[in-house]
C-alpha positions, 0 to 999 in steps of 0.5 A: 867478393866479400859477402858483407858488401854482397848482401845490402841487408846484412851490411845495413844491420852490421853498419848500424851495430858498428856506427851506433857502438862508435857513437855510444863510445864517444858519448859515454866513454871519451867525453868522461876520459877527456871532456872537450875544453870550451877553448878547443870547441871551435877547433874540434868542429872544424875537424868534425866538419871536415871528417863528415865532408870527407865521408860525404864525398866518399859516399858520393863518389862511390855511389857514382861508381855503382851507378855507372857499373849498374848502367853498363850492366844494362846496356850490355844486356841490351847489346847482348839481346841485339846480337843474338837477334841479329845472328838469328836472322843471319842464320837464314843466309846459310844453305842447307840444314845448318841454318835450322841448327844455328837457330835452334842453338840460339834459342837454347843459348838465349834461354841459358842467358836469361837463366844467367841474369835471373839465378842467384844460386851459385850451383845453378850459376855454375850449371848455367855457364857450363851449359852456355860454354858448351852451347857456344862451342856447338854454335861456333862449330856449326858456323864454321863448318858452313863457312868452310864448306862455302867460303863467301861474303855472306857466310863470313857475315854469319861468322862475324855475327856469331863472334858478336854473340860470343863476344857480348857474353864475355863483356856482360860477365866481365862487367858483372865481376867489375865491382867497387874494390873492397879496399874502398869499402874498408876506407868508407867503413872506417871514416864512417866509424870515426865520424860516428865517434866524433859525433858522439864525442862532440854531442853537447847534451844528452838529448843531442846524444840520443839524436846523434846516436839515431840519425847519423848511423842510420843515414850513413848505413842506408847510404852504403846499403844503397851502394851495395844494392846497386853495385851487387848484380845478385845479392840486392833488390835493384837488379838488372833484368833480362827484359831485352832478352825476354822480349827476344825469346818472345819474338822468336817464339811467334 
């Protein structure tokens, strides 16, 4: 994913500069090259209003997409905690030392899943993913061996629970990779640029120019930064915290 839209603060600064420059070009350059005639002011206002409306609709639609993805990540974190907790209880159904082995592996696995939500470092994230895959292989081999040694409906239930644990991890990581497309960001930024250009071009007084040059770029930049923050699992301030996984870890340590 492009680093510009993965870091909301950086996006905000860039958008302020880009939209401020667009407004200044419209107010200082276009108005001098081709002033708006009095008879064309009404038509220009219609086009200007339509452009701003389109930009508002795009921002609203994209914000809805980002919020939906954020809610999905939160729900999957809860489902992942439920799957791990359920399998930890089902591990008691396995006879022999394999039950404690599966429990110990689940506790290690839980720690890695919490690190996955917490870390923002790419190198550490790679280590977490490698460790997670290794523990998943060990957990699956443990329940598979128990099921082969004693193929009963009870051991099948344990195997099914382990399958849910592994599947929930895959669903979570897929949701974290599901971001707003770069093309949608490009369209929003382009429309924001031209909207600022038209706002500057349509300003009727010097005082209005200053007002427009400040308000519109700041408002739109804040909106895009908010969308980026919600849509960025690791780069923003609005994060999905592993609260349910933490609660599960606390309950398992009692």
